[in-house]
C-alpha positions in Angstrom: 133.8 72.9 187.6 135.3 75.7 189.8 134.7 79.1 188.1 137.6 81.5 187.6 137.8 85.2 186.7 137.3 86.1 183.0 140.4 87.4 181.3 141.8 87.5 177.8 145.2 86.0 177.3 147.7 88.7 176.0 150.8 87.8 174.1 153.8 86.8 176.2 155.6 90.0 175.1 152.8 92.2 176.5 152.8 90.4 179.8 156.5 90.7 180.0 156.3 94.5 179.4 153.7 94.9 182.1 155.7 92.9 184.5 158.8 94.9 183.9 157.0 98.2 184.3 155.5 97.1 187.6 158.9 95.8 188.9 160.6 99.1 188.0 158.0 101.1 189.8 158.2 99.0 192.9 162.0 99.0 193.1 162.7 102.6 192.0 164.8 101.4 189.1 167.3 99.5 191.2 166.6 95.8 190.4 169.9 94.5 191.2 170.9 93.0 187.8 168.8 90.8 185.6 167.4 88.3 188.1 164.0 90.1 188.8 163.1 90.7 185.1 163.9 87.1 184.3 161.6 85.9 187.1 158.7 88.1 185.9 159.3 86.8 182.3 159.2 83.2 183.5 155.9 83.7 185.4 154.4 85.3 182.3 155.5 82.4 180.1 154.0 80.0 182.6 150.7 81.9 182.7 150.5 81.9 178.9 151.4 78.2 178.8 148.5 77.4 181.1 146.2 79.3 178.8 147.5 77.4 175.8 147.2 74.1 177.5 143.6 74.9 178.5 142.9 75.8 174.9 144.4 72.6 173.6 142.5 70.6 176.2 139.2 72.1 175.0 140.1 71.6 171.4 140.9 67.9 172.0 137.8 67.4 174.1 135.6 68.9 171.4 137.1 66.8 168.7 136.7 63.6 170.7 133.2 64.5 171.7 132.2 65.1 168.1 133.6 61.7 167.2 131.8 60.1 170.1 128.5 61.8 169.2 128.8 60.5 165.6 129.5 57.0 166.8 126.6 57.3 169.3 124.1 58.5 166.6 125.1 55.6 164.3 124.7 53.1 167.1 121.4 54.6 168.2 120.1 54.3 164.6 121.2 50.6 164.6 119.4 50.1 167.9 116.2 51.8 166.6 116.3 49.7 163.4 116.7 46.5 165.4 113.8 47.5 167.7 111.7 48.0 164.6 112.5 44.5 163.5 111.9 43.1 167.0 108.5 44.8 167.0 107.6 43.4 163.6 108.7 39.8 164.5 107.0 40.1 167.9 103.7 40.9 166.2 104.2 38.0 163.8 105.1 35.7 166.7 102.0 36.7 168.7 99.8 35.9 165.7 101.6 32.5 165.3 101.2 31.9 169.0 97.5 32.5 168.8 97.2 30.2 165.8 99.0 27.4 167.8 96.6 28.0 170.7 93.6 27.7 168.4 95.0 24.7 166.7 95.6 23.0 170.0 91.9 23.6 170.8 90.9 22.1 167.5 93.0 19.0 168.1 91.5 18.6 171.5 88.0 18.5 169.9 89.3 15.9 167.4 90.7 13.7 170.2 87.4 14.0 172.0 85.5 12.9 168.9 87.9 9.9 168.5 87.3 8.9 172.1 83.5 9.2 172.0 83.2 7.2 168.7 85.6 4.5 169.8 88.4 5.4 167.4 88.8 4.9 163.6 89.4 1.1 163.8 86.2 0.5 165.7 84.2 2.8 163.4 85.6 0.7 160.4 84.4 -2.5 162.0 81.0 -1.0 162.7 80.6 0.2 159.2 81.4 -3.3 157.8 79.0 -5.0 160.1 76.1 -2.5 159.7 76.4 -2.1 155.9 73.1 -3.3 154.2 74.7 -3.5 150.8 78.0 -3.2 149.0 77.2 0.3 147.9 76.4 1.2 151.6 79.8 -0.1 152.6 81.6 1.9 149.9 79.8 5.0 150.9 80.5 4.5 154.6 84.2 3.8 153.9 84.4 7.0 151.7 83.0 9.0 154.6 85.3 7.5 157.1 88.3 8.1 154.9 87.3 11.8 154.6 87.0 12.1 158.4 90.4 10.4 158.9 92.0 12.6 156.3 90.6 15.7 158.0 92.1 14.6 161.3 95.4 13.9 159.7 95.4 17.3 157.9 94.7 19.0 161.3 97.6 17.3 162.9 99.9 18.2 160.0 98.7 21.8 160.1 99.4 22.1 163.8 102.9 20.8 163.3 103.4 23.5 160.6 102.0 26.2 162.9 104.2 25.1 165.8 107.3 25.1 163.5 106.5 28.6 162.2 106.1 29.8 165.8 109.4 28.3 166.9 111.2 29.8 163.9 109.8 33.3 164.7 110.9 32.9 168.3 114.4 32.0 167.2 114.5 35.0 164.8 113.2 37.2 167.6 115.8 36.1 170.0 118.6 36.6 167.4 117.4 40.2 166.7 117.1 41.0 170.4 120.6 39.6 171.1 122.0 41.8 168.4 120.2 44.8 169.9 121.6 44.0 173.3 125.1 44.1 171.8 124.4 47.5 170.3 123.0 48.7 173.7 126.3 47.7 175.4 128.2 49.7 172.8 125.9 52.6 173.4 126.6 52.4 177.2 130.4 52.3 176.4 130.0 55.5 174.4 128.1 57.2 177.2 130.9 56.2 179.6 133.5 57.5 177.1 131.7 60.8 176.9 131.7 61.1 180.7 135.4 60.3 180.8 136.1 63.1 178.3 134.1 65.5 180.3 135.8 64.5 183.6 139.3 64.8 182.0 138.6 68.2 180.5 137.0 69.4 183.8 140.1 68.3 185.7 142.6 70.0 183.4 140.6 73.2 183.2 139.8 73.7 186.8 142.1 76.8 186.8 141.6 77.9 183.2 139.9 81.0 181.8 136.2 81.5 182.5 135.5 82.2 178.8 136.5 78.6 178.1 134.0 77.4 180.7 131.1 78.1 178.2 132.6 75.6 175.8 133.1 73.1 178.6 129.4 73.6 179.6 128.4 72.8 176.0 130.4 69.6 176.2 128.6 68.7 179.5 125.2 69.4 177.9 126.0 67.2 175.0 127.1 64.4 177.4 123.8 64.8 179.4 121.8 64.7 176.1 123.5 61.4 175.2 122.7 60.0 178.7 119.0 61.1 178.4 118.6 60.1 174.8 116.4 57.2 175.7 114.2 59.1 178.1 110.5 59.2 177.5 107.4 60.6 179.2 105.7 57.9 181.3 102.1 57.0 180.4 99.3 57.6 182.9 97.1 55.1 184.6 93.7 54.6 182.9 91.0 56.3 184.9 88.7 53.3 184.5 91.3 50.7 185.7 89.8 48.4 188.3 92.5 45.7 188.6 95.1 47.6 190.5 94.1 47.1 194.1 93.4 43.4 193.7 94.1 40.8 196.4 96.7 38.2 195.6 95.0 34.9 194.5 98.0 32.8 195.5 98.9 32.9 199.2 102.3 34.5 200.0 103.3 31.3 201.8 102.8 29.1 198.7 106.1 27.3 197.8 107.7 28.6 194.7 108.1 25.9 192.0 111.4 26.1 190.1 111.7 26.1 186.4 112.3 22.4 185.5 113.9 23.3 182.1 115.3 26.9 182.3 115.9 28.6 179.0 118.4 30.2 178.9 120.1 27.7 181.3 120.6 29.0 184.8 124.1 29.8 186.0 125.9 27.5 188.4 125.3 28.0 191.2 121.7 29.1 190.4 121.2 32.8 191.5 118.3 33.9 193.7 115.4 35.4 191.6 115.9 39.1 191.2 112.6 41.0 191.2 114.1 44.0 189.5 114.6 43.7 185.7 117.4 44.8 183.5 115.2 46.0 180.6 116.7 45.6 177.2 119.8 43.9 178.4 119.7 40.1 178.5 117.4 37.8 180.6 116.2 38.2 184.1 115.0 35.5 186.5 112.0 36.1 188.8 108.9 34.7 190.4 105.6 34.8 188.4 102.2 34.6 189.9 98.7 34.5 188.2 95.5 36.5 188.3 92.4 37.4 186.4 89.6 35.5 184.7 87.0 33.2 186.1 89.4 31.4 188.5 90.3 34.6 190.3 87.6 35.7 192.9 89.3 39.0 193.7 89.7 40.5 190.2 86.8 41.8 188.1 86.1 39.6 185.1 86.3 41.2 182.7 88.6 43.8 184.3 90.2 46.9 183.0 94.0 47.1 183.4 96.2 50.1 184.1 96.5 50.8 180.4 92.8 50.3 179.7 93.2 46.8 178.2 90.8 44.0 179.0 91.7 41.3 181.5 89.6 38.2 181.1 89.9 34.4 180.5 91.8 34.9 177.2 93.9 38.1 177.7 97.6 37.8 176.9 98.8 40.4 179.3 101.0 40.6 182.5 101.3 43.0 185.4 104.5 44.3 186.9 105.2 45.5 190.5 104.7 49.2 191.3 108.0 48.9 193.2 110.0 48.9 190.0 111.6 52.2 189.3 109.6 54.1 186.6 107.3 51.1 186.3 104.8 52.9 184.1 107.5 53.3 181.4 107.2 49.6 180.7 103.5 49.8 179.7 102.8 48.6 176.2 106.1 46.7 176.0 106.2 43.0 175.0 107.8 40.6 177.5 109.2 37.3 176.4 108.6 34.6 179.1 110.3 31.2 179.2 109.2 28.3 181.4 109.9 24.6 181.1 111.5 25.1 177.7 108.4 26.9 176.3 108.3 30.6 175.2 105.2 32.8 175.5 104.9 36.5 174.4 102.8 38.8 176.5 102.0 42.6 176.8 102.8 44.6 179.9 99.5 46.4 180.6 99.0 46.3 184.3 100.6 46.7 187.7 100.1 45.8 191.3 101.6 45.2 194.8 102.6 41.6 193.9 103.8 40.4 197.2 105.4 43.7 198.1 107.5 43.6 194.9 108.9 40.1 195.6 107.2 38.8 192.3 108.4 40.0 188.9 105.3 39.2 186.8 101.6 38.5 187.4 100.3 36.4 184.5 96.8 36.9 183.0 94.8 33.7 182.0 95.8 33.6 178.3 99.5 33.5 179.4 99.3 30.7 182.0 96.9 28.7 179.8 99.5 29.0 177.0 102.0 27.3 179.4 99.4 24.5 179.9 97.8 25.4 183.3 94.1 25.3 184.1 93.7 28.0 186.8 95.5 30.7 188.9 96.0 28.2 191.7 97.2 25.5 189.3 100.0 27.9 188.2 100.7 29.1 191.8 104.1 30.7 192.1 106.8 29.6 189.6 110.3 30.8 188.7 110.5 32.0 185.1 113.1 33.6 182.8 112.0 36.8 181.0 113.2 39.8 179.1 111.5 42.9 178.0 111.6 43.4 174.2 
């Protein structure tokens, strides 16, 4: 705002008296009727009106800013509470996800047992033919029944684990969607605060300088609202050894599209955007893979940028260093969707990642959860993701 000289607004009568005195001195008392005094009085009234208008503008701006600040604080509290719920559900979903992965491994062992032993029907025939007595047959049938019941229980337990995981993911998405709505309202309040500031600044460009201090306070409050979500970025762990890794997947590898995008892609499908819109809806980007025993360029186990372990089972991801303030994402959970399946991972590393053309670099536990066997098996694929 343009600064003006500091002065205290006198009453209109005082201004009028001063003006009349000055006019009389300049004209030697011969003013030629009442025209000159009236002109001075009009100017005095206009000056006082400008001061009064400036005062009213500041009063209105302060009132509006107080209302905006109150609404903002309430919305910010709602956002924080929703984030707490998102964090709690995310932790539960990660546990459920791990249980599903372990259950999948157990079912794999069960299937291998069935294959090696010829299946339950063949085992039944074998037991009947090889039984030396009726009591042997009864004992063998009881044993076989126990084995079959165990297998059936494992299948049912895996169904329950999968259902619990899907329910948690649905709840997580609902809470995150609600938070996104609140974040949009917060952004609207920030814009409203900036509008109030701009309007007051425009009206007060020629007002008294003693009102400028009040305007500066409004500006400071608006800046505090804009910076309310700011935080100190974490530092890179001094023992990190995965940062300068060479890309496992060649840059010329064709990018595989998501065969079943969730949420559905827009029509026409937009090009993947490597830069995320954190906390506001989903983003689409290219995901690569690294780490573990199928990556010859990354230590196994390795130490990520946050000091976490990167190995054949780690559920972490790396993000490009080209993202603005990329370190501010460390420790956040990212929800990744591919082929209708959802996996939760932790952002704990960074890298060049094709010069920033890739959005995520998945560690082994993540691409294995999607059903892939190696970094090259995953290759380059288009995924949907959002940072929780």
